[in-house]
C-alpha positions as CSV (number, residue, x, y, z in Angstrom):
1,M,95.7,154.7,135.2
2,R,92.4,156.1,136.9
3,G,91.6,159.2,139.0
4,L,92.4,158.5,142.7
5,P,90.0,156.4,145.0
6,D,89.9,156.9,148.5
7,L,93.2,156.8,149.6
8,P,94.5,153.3,151.8
9,D,94.3,153.7,155.5
10,L,97.8,154.3,156.9
11,Q,98.3,154.3,160.3
12,I,101.4,154.6,162.9
13,V,100.6,152.0,166.0
14,P,102.8,150.8,168.5
15,T,105.0,148.3,167.2
16,P,104.2,145.6,170.5
17,M,100.6,145.6,169.3
18,L,101.4,144.3,166.0
19,L,101.0,140.5,166.2
20,P,102.2,137.7,163.4
21,H,99.7,135.2,162.4
22,E,102.3,133.4,160.4
23,Q,106.1,132.1,161.3
24,V,108.7,134.3,160.2
25,D,111.4,133.1,157.5
26,E,114.4,133.9,159.8
27,G,116.9,133.7,156.8
28,R,115.0,137.1,155.3
29,T,115.0,139.3,158.2
30,A,118.5,140.4,158.7
31,P,119.0,141.3,155.3
32,L,116.1,143.2,155.3
33,V,117.0,145.2,158.0
34,E,120.2,146.2,156.8
35,R,118.5,147.4,153.9
36,L,116.1,149.1,155.6
37,R,119.0,150.7,157.7
38,A,120.7,151.8,154.8
39,E,117.7,153.3,152.8
40,G,116.2,155.0,155.8
41,I,112.6,154.7,154.2
42,L,109.9,152.0,154.6
43,R,109.2,151.0,150.9
44,N,105.7,148.9,151.4
45,P,103.9,149.4,154.7
46,P,102.7,145.8,156.4
47,I,99.0,145.3,155.8
48,A,97.0,144.6,159.3
49,I,93.6,144.2,160.5
50,Q,92.3,145.2,164.1
51,A,92.1,142.1,166.6
52,G,88.7,143.3,167.6
53,D,89.4,142.0,171.1
54,R,89.3,146.1,172.1
55,S,93.1,145.4,173.1
56,G,94.4,147.8,170.7
57,R,96.0,145.1,169.2
58,F,96.7,144.6,165.0
59,V,96.8,141.4,163.4
60,V,99.7,141.3,160.3
61,L,98.1,139.6,157.4
62,D,101.2,140.5,155.4
63,G,104.6,141.9,156.0
64,A,105.8,139.8,158.9
65,N,109.1,140.0,158.3
66,R,108.8,143.9,158.1
67,T,107.0,143.6,161.5
68,V,109.7,141.4,163.1
69,A,112.2,144.2,161.2
70,F,110.7,146.9,163.5
71,R,111.2,145.1,166.2
72,I,114.9,144.3,165.6
73,M,115.6,147.9,164.8
74,G,114.1,148.9,167.8
75,L,111.6,151.2,166.3
76,P,108.8,152.1,169.0
77,H,106.2,152.5,166.4
78,G,105.4,150.9,162.6
79,L,103.6,152.4,159.8
80,V,101.0,150.1,158.7
81,Q,97.8,150.1,155.8
82,V,94.7,149.0,158.1
83,V,92.3,146.9,156.2
84,H,88.9,146.5,158.4
85,P,86.7,143.7,159.1
86,G,84.1,142.3,156.3
87,S,85.8,144.5,153.8
88,S,85.5,143.3,149.9
89,S,89.1,144.7,149.4
90,V,90.4,141.9,151.3
91,Q,90.7,138.1,150.4
92,L,92.3,135.4,151.7
93,L,93.6,132.5,149.6
94,T,96.0,129.5,150.1
95,W,99.5,128.7,148.8
96,N,100.1,125.3,147.9
97,H,103.4,123.4,148.3
98,V,105.5,121.8,145.5
99,L,107.5,119.3,147.0
100,S,110.7,118.3,145.0
101,G,113.7,116.1,145.2
102,A,112.5,113.5,147.6
103,S,110.8,110.0,147.1
104,R,107.7,109.6,147.9
105,E,108.4,106.6,150.6
106,A,110.6,109.7,152.0
107,L,107.8,111.8,152.1
108,I,105.3,109.5,153.6
109,E,107.8,108.0,156.8
110,A,108.2,111.9,157.5
111,V,104.8,112.8,157.6
112,E,103.7,109.4,159.8
113,R,106.5,110.3,162.1
114,H,104.0,112.8,164.0
115,P,101.9,110.7,166.0
116,D,99.0,113.3,165.6
117,L,98.9,112.8,161.8
118,A,98.2,109.8,159.4
119,L,98.3,109.7,155.3
120,V,94.8,107.5,154.1
121,P,95.1,106.6,150.1
122,S,92.5,108.1,149.1
123,D,91.1,109.6,145.2
124,E,91.3,113.0,144.0
125,D,87.5,113.9,144.2
126,R,87.4,112.6,147.4
127,A,90.3,114.2,149.0
128,V,88.7,117.5,147.3
129,F,85.2,117.1,148.6
130,N,86.7,116.2,152.6
131,L,89.4,118.9,152.7
132,S,86.6,121.6,151.6
133,S,84.2,120.0,154.0
134,G,86.9,120.4,156.6
135,G,87.3,116.8,157.1
136,T,91.1,116.7,156.9
137,L,94.0,118.9,156.7
138,A,95.5,118.5,153.3
139,Y,95.6,116.0,150.8
140,V,98.7,115.3,148.4
141,V,99.1,114.5,145.1
142,Y,102.1,112.5,144.2
143,S,104.2,112.5,140.6
144,S,102.6,109.1,140.3
145,G,99.3,110.0,140.6
146,Q,98.7,108.5,143.8
147,V,96.6,110.6,146.2
148,S,96.5,110.7,150.1
149,E,94.5,112.6,152.4
150,V,96.3,114.0,155.5
151,V,94.2,113.2,158.4
152,G,94.5,114.9,161.4
153,E,92.4,117.1,164.0
154,T,91.1,120.2,162.4
155,E,88.9,121.2,165.6
156,P,89.3,123.6,167.6
157,L,91.2,125.6,165.7
158,E,94.1,125.5,167.9
159,W,94.9,121.7,167.1
160,G,94.1,122.4,163.5
161,V,96.8,125.4,163.4
162,R,99.3,123.1,165.4
163,N,98.9,120.3,163.0
164,L,99.1,122.3,159.8
165,D,102.5,123.4,161.4
166,R,103.6,119.5,162.0
167,L,102.8,118.9,158.5
168,V,104.8,120.9,156.9
169,A,107.5,120.8,159.2
170,S,107.6,117.1,158.2
171,Y,108.8,117.7,154.8
172,Q,111.1,120.9,155.6
173,G,114.8,120.4,154.9
174,L,113.8,117.0,153.2
175,C,112.8,118.6,149.7
176,R,112.5,122.1,147.9
177,I,109.2,123.6,148.6
178,D,107.9,126.1,145.9
179,R,104.7,128.1,146.5
180,V,101.8,127.8,143.9
181,S,98.5,128.8,143.3
182,T,97.3,125.6,141.5
183,A,95.4,122.8,143.0
184,S,96.4,120.2,140.1
185,P,99.7,118.7,139.4
186,R,99.4,118.8,135.5
187,G,102.5,120.4,134.0
188,L,104.4,120.7,137.3
189,R,106.7,118.0,136.1
190,E,107.9,120.3,133.3
191,V,108.3,123.3,135.6
192,Y,109.5,121.8,138.9
193,P,112.5,119.5,138.2
194,G,112.4,116.5,140.5
195,F,108.9,117.4,141.2
196,A,107.9,114.1,143.9
197,A,104.1,115.7,145.2
198,L,102.1,118.6,145.4
199,V,99.9,119.5,148.5
200,V,96.9,121.2,148.9
201,F,95.8,122.9,152.0
202,R,92.3,124.4,152.4
203,R,91.0,127.7,152.1
204,F,90.8,129.5,155.6
205,E,88.7,132.6,156.4
206,V,90.1,136.4,157.7
207,E,88.5,135.8,161.0
208,E,90.2,132.2,161.6
209,V,93.5,133.8,161.2
210,V,93.0,136.7,163.5
211,E,91.3,134.6,166.1
212,A,94.5,132.1,165.5
213,A,96.9,135.3,165.8
214,S,94.7,136.4,169.0
215,M,95.6,133.5,170.8
216,G,99.4,133.4,170.0
217,L,99.1,130.8,167.4
218,L,101.7,131.0,164.1
219,F,100.3,129.4,160.7
220,P,103.5,127.8,159.0
221,A,105.0,130.4,156.5
222,G,104.4,130.4,153.1
223,L,100.4,129.1,153.2
224,T,98.2,132.1,153.6
225,R,98.2,134.5,150.3
226,F,96.4,137.9,150.9
227,V,95.3,140.0,148.2
228,I,94.8,143.8,149.0
229,S,92.9,145.9,146.6
230,P,93.6,149.0,146.6
231,R,97.3,148.2,148.3
232,A,99.9,151.1,149.3
233,L,103.2,150.5,147.8
234,R,106.6,152.6,147.1
235,L,105.3,154.8,150.0
236,N,109.0,155.6,150.9
237,F,108.1,157.2,154.1
238,P,111.1,158.2,156.2
239,I,112.0,155.6,158.9
240,A,113.6,158.2,161.0
241,V,109.4,159.7,161.9
242,L,109.1,156.1,162.8
243,S,112.2,156.0,165.4
244,D,112.3,159.3,167.5
245,G,110.9,160.2,170.4
246,R,107.6,162.2,169.4
247,S,104.2,160.7,170.6
248,I,102.0,158.7,168.0
249,E,99.8,161.0,167.7
250,E,102.2,163.3,166.4
251,K,103.3,161.0,164.3
252,Q,100.2,160.1,162.4
253,Q,99.8,164.2,162.1
254,V,103.3,164.1,160.4
255,L,102.1,161.1,158.1
256,S,98.7,163.0,157.6
257,G,100.7,165.9,156.3
258,W,103.3,164.0,154.2
259,L,100.3,162.4,152.1
260,R,98.4,165.7,151.6
261,D,102.0,166.5,150.2
262,R,102.1,163.5,147.9
263,V,98.7,163.8,146.8
264,G,99.1,167.6,146.3
265,G,102.4,167.1,144.1
266,R,101.0,164.6,142.0
267,H,103.3,161.5,143.3
268,V,100.5,159.1,143.9
269,R,98.9,157.0,141.2
270,Y,96.4,154.3,141.1
271,Y,96.7,151.6,138.8
272,A,93.4,149.7,138.8
273,E,94.3,147.2,136.1
274,S,95.9,143.5,136.8
275,T,99.6,143.6,136.3
276,F,102.6,140.9,135.0
277,L,106.1,142.5,136.6
278,F,109.0,140.9,135.0
279,D,111.6,142.8,137.1
């Protein structure tokens, strides 16, 4: 633990101005709403970035389910940690998908059921090159070691996002999906029983995500992986402040005073070290 750096930029914003960039896991939203109502506090604020179109809107980079929960609860305002374009504190990585419990033939049939998608036999080196150059949507490494490239329109951005959604939707419900950061299938068979395939996606730029969200396009859930440093966690801010009838300016003043009290009372700690949590 080190001395405190500049605190994260925490802001009260109108809930309708928060735009999701990815689809929401509806199975997680209802339990989250119940927990927020029962606890009465917001532990970890969503991460948002200004849309950049002078509309006053924010694109939610992480915390889509919490943002939807704000709306379900009827909160006029939400509390978010705002990150800024071009900041080194924001890194966008990509989750890849481990598919288990389905045959190669079933996966191929499911993907090619969509007329806008095709699977082309390839090898790993060529697939990596074509993906990194933006020529394909993804590539698939099967448990047999065979490789297919997923071919579909990637430009303009709208077509690329819609085809990504079609790809992920094709195998949802067909098999188990686990998110992994690795792009190599080595060792996955030992970790994931019934391992069938690894789907590897290309990395996106933050600007692409913001542009897509501003147009109302949603990436598939479980694809984008934002790494934010520093990040505000265990804030435990009272939801009653967000729900009452005061103006946004008054609530921001309450938040500022609340943060001063937390810092003055030595309740704020900064950890610079990378950490593994096992709870």
